[in-house]
SEMIGU-775476 format. One record per residue (C-alpha): residue in three letters; x, y, z. Coordinates in steps of 0.02 Angstrom, whole numbers, plus 50000, padded with zeros to 5 digits. Each point is the difference from the previous one (the first is absolute). Layout:
<sites>
SITE, ALA, X, Y, Z
...
</sites>
This chain:
<sites>
SITE, MET, 50405, 50206, 52180
SITE, THR, 49818, 50049, 49971
SITE, THR, 49881, 49868, 49921
SITE, GLN, 49899, 50138, 49923
SITE, ARG, 50007, 49989, 49809
SITE, ILE, 50077, 50153, 49910
SITE, PRO, 49876, 50084, 49888
SITE, THR, 50064, 50029, 49820
SITE, THR, 49932, 50116, 49868
SITE, VAL, 50026, 49960, 49818
SITE, ILE, 49999, 50145, 49884
SITE, THR, 49978, 49962, 49818
SITE, GLY, 49949, 50095, 49844
SITE, PHE, 50046, 50031, 49824
SITE, LEU, 50156, 50093, 49934
SITE, GLY, 50011, 50174, 50060
SITE, ALA, 49842, 50004, 50102
SITE, GLY, 50089, 50072, 50151
SITE, LYS, 50039, 49854, 50111
SITE, THR, 50172, 50071, 50052
SITE, THR, 49927, 50168, 50040
SITE, LEU, 49861, 49919, 50102
SITE, VAL, 50127, 49893, 50095
SITE, ARG, 50112, 50149, 50031
SITE, HIS, 49850, 50102, 50071
SITE, LEU, 49951, 49850, 50099
SITE, LEU, 50176, 49981, 50077
SITE, ALA, 50006, 50183, 50048
SITE, HIS, 49832, 49998, 50088
SITE, ALA, 50017, 49826, 50085
SITE, LYS, 49964, 50082, 50175
SITE, GLY, 50136, 49897, 50092
SITE, ARG, 49977, 49833, 49917
SITE, ARG, 50165, 49921, 49949
SITE, ILE, 49970, 49939, 49822
SITE, ALA, 50102, 49880, 49900
SITE, LEU, 49989, 50028, 49810
SITE, ILE, 50029, 49870, 49868
SITE, ILE, 50016, 50076, 49824
SITE, ASN, 49988, 49900, 49842
SITE, GLU, 50089, 50080, 49859
SITE, PHE, 49978, 49957, 49817
SITE, GLY, 50173, 50043, 49927
SITE, ASP, 50166, 49989, 50075
SITE, ILE, 50019, 50179, 50069
SITE, GLY, 49924, 50030, 50171
SITE, VAL, 49909, 50159, 49954
SITE, ASP, 49857, 49981, 50123
SITE, LYS, 50111, 49960, 50148
SITE, ASP, 50105, 50156, 49971
SITE, VAL, 49840, 50106, 49994
SITE, LEU, 49931, 49929, 50160
SITE, ALA, 50163, 50008, 50093
SITE, GLY, 49998, 50188, 49991
SITE, CYS, 49839, 50017, 50109
SITE, GLY, 50113, 50044, 50151
SITE, ASP, 49878, 49920, 50130
SITE, GLU, 50049, 49881, 50143
SITE, THR, 49864, 49881, 49937
SITE, CYS, 50091, 49970, 49835
SITE, ARG, 50176, 49952, 50055
SITE, GLU, 50115, 49934, 49860
SITE, GLU, 50013, 49830, 50089
SITE, ASP, 49808, 49984, 49995
SITE, MET, 49994, 50014, 49807
SITE, ILE, 50028, 49844, 49903
SITE, GLU, 50004, 49994, 49815
SITE, LEU, 49958, 49843, 49889
SITE, ALA, 50080, 50047, 49836
SITE, ASN, 50004, 49826, 49915
SITE, GLY, 49832, 50014, 49912
SITE, CYS, 49823, 50010, 50029
SITE, ILE, 49958, 49949, 50180
SITE, CYS, 49859, 49883, 49946
SITE, CYS, 50118, 49897, 49894
SITE, THR, 50135, 49986, 50140
SITE, VAL, 49904, 49961, 50151
SITE, ALA, 50090, 49844, 50057
SITE, ASP, 50175, 50064, 49945
SITE, ASP, 49987, 50182, 50067
SITE, PHE, 49846, 50046, 50097
SITE, ILE, 49993, 49851, 50123
SITE, PRO, 50182, 50012, 50051
SITE, THR, 49983, 50188, 50015
SITE, MET, 49853, 49989, 50119
SITE, LYS, 50079, 49866, 50102
SITE, ALA, 50158, 50112, 50025
SITE, LEU, 49891, 50149, 50043
SITE, LEU, 49898, 49894, 50127
SITE, ALA, 50166, 49938, 50083
SITE, ARG, 50054, 50179, 50043
SITE, PRO, 50003, 50040, 50188
SITE, ASP, 49915, 50166, 49963
SITE, ARG, 49854, 49944, 49895
SITE, PRO, 49896, 50130, 49911
SITE, ASP, 49836, 50049, 50057
SITE, HIS, 49931, 49992, 49819
SITE, ILE, 50070, 49943, 49832
SITE, VAL, 49965, 50090, 49829
SITE, ILE, 50031, 49914, 49840
SITE, GLU, 50007, 50108, 49844
SITE, THR, 49985, 49886, 49849
SITE, SER, 50065, 50029, 49827
SITE, GLY, 49875, 50085, 49880
SITE, LEU, 49998, 49841, 49904
SITE, ALA, 49962, 49880, 50146
SITE, LEU, 49844, 49898, 50021
SITE, PRO, 49955, 50012, 50183
SITE, GLN, 49916, 49827, 50008
SITE, PRO, 50155, 49889, 50017
SITE, LEU, 50073, 50115, 50132
SITE, ILE, 49832, 49991, 50094
SITE, ARG, 50010, 49811, 49996
SITE, ALA, 50175, 49996, 50064
SITE, PHE, 49937, 50065, 50164
SITE, ASN, 49926, 49828, 50031
SITE, TRP, 50175, 49916, 50002
SITE, PRO, 50009, 49925, 50178
SITE, GLU, 50161, 50099, 50052
SITE, ILE, 49922, 50163, 49943
SITE, LYS, 49819, 49979, 50050
SITE, ALA, 50039, 49960, 50186
SITE, GLU, 50078, 50173, 50020
SITE, VAL, 49936, 50117, 49863
SITE, THR, 49833, 50044, 49933
SITE, ILE, 49941, 50109, 49855
SITE, ASP, 49921, 50157, 50081
SITE, GLY, 49936, 50049, 49821
SITE, VAL, 50042, 50009, 49816
SITE, ILE, 49999, 50175, 49935
SITE, THR, 49995, 50030, 49811
SITE, VAL, 50047, 50176, 49942
SITE, ALA, 49918, 50055, 49837
SITE, ASP, 50043, 50152, 49899
SITE, ALA, 49843, 50104, 49977
SITE, ALA, 50077, 50110, 49869
SITE, ALA, 50056, 49856, 49891
SITE, LEU, 49835, 49909, 50020
SITE, ALA, 49907, 50162, 49947
SITE, GLU, 50100, 49999, 49841
SITE, GLY, 49955, 49817, 49964
SITE, ARG, 50178, 49935, 50039
SITE, PHE, 50022, 49842, 50094
SITE, ALA, 49807, 49975, 50003
SITE, ALA, 49899, 49844, 49962
SITE, ASN, 49874, 50097, 49902
SITE, GLU, 50022, 49951, 49820
SITE, ALA, 49928, 50158, 49925
SITE, ALA, 50120, 50102, 50108
SITE, VAL, 50147, 49893, 49955
SITE, ASP, 49959, 50008, 49811
SITE, ALA, 49985, 50193, 50014
SITE, GLN, 50167, 50008, 50085
SITE, ARG, 50083, 49889, 49868
SITE, ARG, 49950, 50130, 49868
SITE, LEU, 50096, 50126, 50083
SITE, ASP, 50143, 49898, 50066
SITE, GLU, 50103, 49880, 49893
SITE, MET, 50060, 49908, 50151
SITE, LEU, 49825, 49917, 50012
SITE, ASP, 49985, 49946, 49821
SITE, HIS, 50023, 49814, 50051
SITE, ASP, 49917, 49887, 50116
SITE, THR, 50064, 50019, 50181
SITE, PRO, 49962, 49910, 50164
SITE, LEU, 49996, 50167, 50097
SITE, GLY, 49812, 50001, 50015
SITE, GLU, 49989, 49829, 50074
SITE, LEU, 50148, 50035, 50118
SITE, PHE, 49915, 50157, 50064
SITE, GLU, 49836, 49900, 50034
SITE, ASP, 50102, 49871, 50096
SITE, GLN, 50070, 50133, 50115
SITE, LEU, 49829, 50074, 50029
SITE, VAL, 49918, 49834, 50037
SITE, ALA, 50142, 49958, 50123
SITE, ALA, 49972, 50162, 50100
SITE, ASP, 49920, 50032, 50166
SITE, MET, 50012, 50185, 49967
SITE, ILE, 50022, 50104, 49841
SITE, VAL, 50098, 50161, 50022
SITE, LEU, 49949, 50108, 49850
SITE, ASN, 50149, 50113, 49984
SITE, LYS, 50035, 50160, 49902
SITE, THR, 49820, 50052, 50020
SITE, ASP, 50051, 50182, 49991
SITE, LEU, 50039, 49977, 49820
SITE, VAL, 49826, 49946, 49949
SITE, ALA, 49841, 50101, 49992
SITE, ALA, 49861, 49942, 50123
SITE, GLU, 49882, 49936, 49872
SITE, ALA, 50136, 49896, 49914
SITE, LEU, 50060, 49936, 50169
SITE, ASP, 49823, 49934, 50037
SITE, GLY, 50007, 49912, 49833
SITE, VAL, 50176, 49916, 50044
SITE, GLU, 49926, 49940, 50164
SITE, ALA, 49846, 49928, 49912
SITE, GLU, 50116, 49910, 49883
SITE, LEU, 50110, 49933, 50138
SITE, LYS, 49849, 49932, 50094
SITE, LYS, 49961, 49883, 49853
SITE, HIS, 50160, 49902, 50035
SITE, MET, 50013, 50009, 50187
SITE, ARG, 49945, 49874, 50128
SITE, LYS, 49844, 50049, 50103
SITE, GLY, 50043, 50087, 50150
SITE, THR, 50166, 50071, 49940
SITE, SER, 50011, 50187, 50043
SITE, ILE, 50069, 50145, 49905
SITE, VAL, 50100, 50139, 50075
SITE, ARG, 50036, 50153, 49898
SITE, ALA, 50168, 50080, 50012
SITE, ALA, 50121, 50129, 49930
SITE, ASN, 50190, 49983, 50004
SITE, GLY, 49982, 49832, 50102
SITE, HIS, 49930, 50097, 50153
SITE, VAL, 49893, 49876, 50095
SITE, ASP, 49992, 49999, 50190
SITE, ALA, 50094, 49854, 50070
SITE, ALA, 49851, 49957, 50108
SITE, ALA, 49899, 49963, 49840
SITE, LEU, 50138, 49878, 49934
SITE, LEU, 50065, 49911, 50151
SITE, GLY, 49903, 49897, 50123
SITE, LEU, 49870, 49936, 49881
SITE, GLY, 50015, 49832, 50074
SITE, MET, 49941, 49904, 49844
SITE, GLY, 50095, 49835, 50015
SITE, THR, 50004, 50002, 49813
SITE, GLU, 50091, 49832, 49991
SITE, ASP, 49850, 49914, 50068
SITE, ASP, 49879, 50087, 49884
SITE, LEU, 50061, 49944, 49826
SITE, GLU, 49830, 49962, 49914
SITE, GLY, 49968, 50125, 49854
SITE, ARG, 50177, 50059, 49995
SITE, GLU, 50050, 49890, 49859
SITE, SER, 50101, 50074, 49859
SITE, HIS, 49955, 49980, 49817
SITE, HIS, 50141, 49875, 49970
SITE, GLU, 49954, 49896, 50153
SITE, LEU, 49820, 49994, 49941
SITE, GLU, 50055, 49947, 49827
SITE, HIS, 50138, 49875, 50055
SITE, ASP, 49931, 49920, 50158
SITE, GLY, 50110, 50105, 50116
SITE, GLU, 50160, 49985, 49912
SITE, GLY, 50128, 50145, 50016
SITE, HIS, 50046, 50127, 49873
SITE, GLU, 50160, 50068, 49913
SITE, HIS, 50043, 50173, 49943
SITE, ASP, 50047, 49959, 49819
SITE, ASP, 49888, 50148, 49946
SITE, PHE, 50111, 50122, 50095
SITE, ASP, 50186, 50052, 49990
SITE, SER, 50108, 50121, 50089
SITE, PHE, 50180, 50062, 49995
SITE, SER, 50100, 50129, 50091
SITE, LEU, 50134, 50116, 49939
SITE, THR, 50123, 50116, 50077
SITE, LEU, 50047, 50165, 49915
SITE, GLU, 50131, 50133, 50046
SITE, ALA, 49937, 50172, 50042
SITE, GLY, 49951, 50087, 49846
SITE, PRO, 49862, 50128, 49948
SITE, GLY, 49899, 50112, 50104
SITE, LYS, 49835, 49954, 50078
SITE, THR, 49889, 50060, 49856
SITE, GLU, 50105, 49918, 49864
SITE, LEU, 50007, 49837, 50092
SITE, LEU, 49816, 49991, 50038
SITE, GLU, 49954, 50039, 49820
SITE, ALA, 50116, 49858, 49943
SITE, ILE, 49904, 49889, 50116
SITE, SER, 49832, 50054, 49944
SITE, ARG, 50052, 49976, 49814
SITE, THR, 50073, 49828, 50027
SITE, ILE, 49840, 49943, 50101
SITE, ALA, 49890, 50066, 49856
SITE, GLU, 50105, 49910, 49861
SITE, HIS, 50021, 49835, 50083
SITE, ASP, 49897, 49870, 50102
SITE, VAL, 50049, 50075, 50172
SITE, LEU, 49865, 49980, 50134
SITE, ARG, 50108, 50064, 50144
SITE, LEU, 50158, 50085, 50027
SITE, LYS, 50072, 50052, 50169
SITE, GLY, 50170, 50039, 50080
SITE, PHE, 50115, 50140, 50054
SITE, ALA, 50101, 50120, 49894
SITE, ALA, 50150, 50110, 50024
SITE, ILE, 49969, 50178, 49937
SITE, PRO, 50158, 50108, 49967
SITE, GLY, 50021, 50135, 50131
SITE, ALA, 49864, 49925, 50118
SITE, GLY, 50040, 49951, 50171
SITE, ALA, 49860, 49877, 50014
SITE, ARG, 49946, 49850, 49893
SITE, LEU, 49844, 50006, 49895
SITE, ALA, 49874, 49865, 50034
SITE, ILE, 49910, 49954, 49839
SITE, GLN, 49829, 49904, 49994
SITE, ALA, 49919, 49977, 49825
SITE, VAL, 49841, 49900, 49955
SITE, GLY, 49944, 50009, 49822
SITE, PRO, 50011, 50184, 49935
SITE, ARG, 50005, 50072, 50180
SITE, VAL, 50178, 50042, 50065
SITE, ASN, 50020, 50062, 50178
SITE, ALA, 50170, 50055, 50074
SITE, TYR, 50058, 50082, 50162
SITE, PHE, 50161, 50023, 50092
SITE, ASP, 49978, 49876, 50143
SITE, ARG, 50165, 50018, 50097
SITE, ALA, 50175, 50065, 49998
SITE, TRP, 50138, 49895, 49927
SITE, THR, 50103, 49918, 50143
SITE, GLU, 50182, 50013, 50019
SITE, GLY, 50094, 49873, 49887
SITE, GLU, 49834, 49955, 49910
SITE, ALA, 50019, 49974, 49809
SITE, ARG, 49905, 50135, 49913
SITE, GLN, 49926, 49897, 49868
SITE, THR, 49832, 49978, 49911
SITE, ARG, 49921, 49834, 50044
SITE, LEU, 49839, 49950, 49908
SITE, VAL, 49885, 49839, 50000
SITE, VAL, 49895, 49981, 49842
SITE, ILE, 49846, 49878, 50003
SITE, GLY, 49893, 49957, 49851
SITE, GLU, 49921, 49856, 49913
SITE, SER, 50112, 49866, 49932
SITE, PRO, 50107, 50016, 49893
SITE, LEU, 50069, 50170, 50041
SITE, ALA, 50107, 50078, 49871
SITE, ARG, 50140, 50020, 50123
SITE, GLU, 50135, 50055, 49884
SITE, THR, 49892, 50136, 49914
SITE, ILE, 49931, 50065, 50164
SITE, GLU, 50174, 50014, 50077
SITE, ALA, 50069, 50090, 49844
SITE, SER, 49857, 50124, 50007
SITE, LEU, 50039, 50040, 50186
SITE, ARG, 50188, 49996, 49976
SITE, GLN, 49988, 50117, 49848
SITE, VAL, 49937, 50147, 50105
SITE, MET, 50149, 49965, 50126
SITE, GLN, 50126, 50011, 49867
SITE, ALA, 49927, 50154, 49924
SITE, ALA, 50014, 50096, 50170
</sites>
């Protein structure tokens, strides 16, 4: 067995920034590297794993995808992450590189520190921490630390009428990064994009680079092989909570999520309109999943962040697969689960 430590890339970023799209592109352009992928879902439906499993490339085999669905990875380091890494390292066909896609709600700092556990540090090193940021959302003042931009957004969106921890969480993900991938730049005018980068630089550590991207398309050579050894470079990466509480951990009492399964119902247009209406009327930050559309031979992948709802048919239904609509809803706690479910089920029943 080789004594060379396996490089690991941690990919983090806020809800809907495009982490999964970036990872899928990375796997499809790995240039022969065998990559093991650890996915941290927030919610009990493995949406991201299903999306990534469809890449159809030898570098993203099913057995190389490991899903941690028991909560935010930063809160389950000892119970989930460490045993998972140890099991991965014990394989006879060890990967060339490990990629960890964190939940959109995760603080990267506790995960970075976990790489200093003796049984992990001896065999694995952090090649780099990549934070994916949504240029379009930031240009609109969403999930930004700028108070004036947040206040302007609050006047337009009832979801932001109360104090939230989102700005601090976003800053924590920026300060932990070795590289920022500013995604969805194709949706932002050039002058506005320059303003977004200027705002980001106010909260980043010095020396952190910004790479612009559209649709998560970044050359694998730019993301892999950074050689940062981030676990040995912790100074300046402290989260707001750590700075205020002498390094103590955090909890996600401010966030809530639930999943629901619905039978096939309305057409694509009616379903997406119902989702948009539900998001607008309730404190829903993120909705994602798959839908069964009557008469369609493929499942509809749905990704919604705030008012934007994206949908596409990602693959054909497999033989024997239940044709159901499965959704994960994420928002600030407490979510009005019964009301949100009723809103979505109503359109199904009306179909």
